[in-house]
N, C-alpha and C positions, 0 to 999 in steps of 0.2 A: 320649823318646817323641816322635815327630813327629806333627803334626796330619794328619788325613786330609782334605787338600785337594788332590786329585790333578790338578785341571784348570788350575791356574795355572802360570806359568813357574817353573822351578827356579832360574833365575839371571837377571840383568839382560839377558843377550844371547840368551836362549832363548825360543822361542815357547811358548804354553800347551800343556799336555798332554804334555810331553816329546817333542814332534815333532822337535826338533832333534837328538836323541840317536840314535846308532846302537845297536841292541840288542846289538851285539858278538857276533853269532852265530858268527863265525869263532873267537872265543876267549871262551867264556862266563865264565871266571874273571876276565878283565880287566873285564868289564862288571858283575860282582857288587858291589853295594853292601856296605860294611863290616858292616852289621847282619846280613847273612846268616849269618855265621860263628857268631852267637849264637843262631840259631834252634833251637827244640826239635826240629825235623825233621832237623837235621844228624846224619848217621850212621844214619838210618832209611832203609830201602829206598824209593827214590824212587817206585817203582811204586804205593805206597800212595796217593800224592798225585795220581795220574793215572788215575782210573777211566775205564772205556770208555763209560760213560753216567752220567746223573744220576738214573736211576730204576731200579726193579726190583732185580736182584741186586747192583747196584753200591751200593745204599744203605748196607749195613753198612760197606763200604770207605770211603765218604764220611764216615760218622759217626766211624769210627776216625781218619781224617785230621783231622777237625775237633776231635776230642778232644785230639789232640796240639797243634793250633793254640791251643786253649783254655788251655793251660798255658804258652804261649810268651811270653817277655818282649819279643819284637820283633814281635808280631802286628800292632800298629798300623802299624809301618814296612812290614811285608810287605803289608798290605792297601793302603796308600797306593801302594806300588810296583805292585801288581797292578792297581789302578784306572787307573794311568797307562799301563802296558804291555799289559794285558789278555792275559796268557799263558793257556794251557790249564791245567787242573788246579786243585787246591785251594791257595789262597794266602790268608793272613790269615784262615783259617777260612771262606772263601767259595768257591763254585763259580764258574766263568766266567759262568754264567747269572745268579747272584746279583749278581755285580759289574756285569754289564750293566744290571741293574735299578737298582742304586745310581747308576751313571753317568747313566742316563736321568733319575733324580730330580735329580741335581746340575746337569745342563745344561738341564733343562726351563725354558723362559722363565717368568719370574714375571709374573703378571698383577696389576697394581695393583688394590687394593680400591676399589670405587666408593663414593663417599660424599660 
């Protein structure tokens, strides 16, 4: 299980946030981290994880996808990846909007306590 610290560099020669990596859009399998093959979502229709909205009629679809993520052994890895890459869809049991809120909390400047 990897820690969910997505905004640091992945290696000594890489800038923070995974900015030095290509997403590998020309060959998505080449860019897939090894943990993906162990995902509970493997073999399930991918459409389930890509709802057309995050409200209204899409809510049951999102809940179903999150249920699968909830029983996944690599959900922490998946969430960490999604926080770095910010893909669309449900990843690590979160929507893109939920991940944006998490990222905002992680990068928000810390104000020292006065005292």
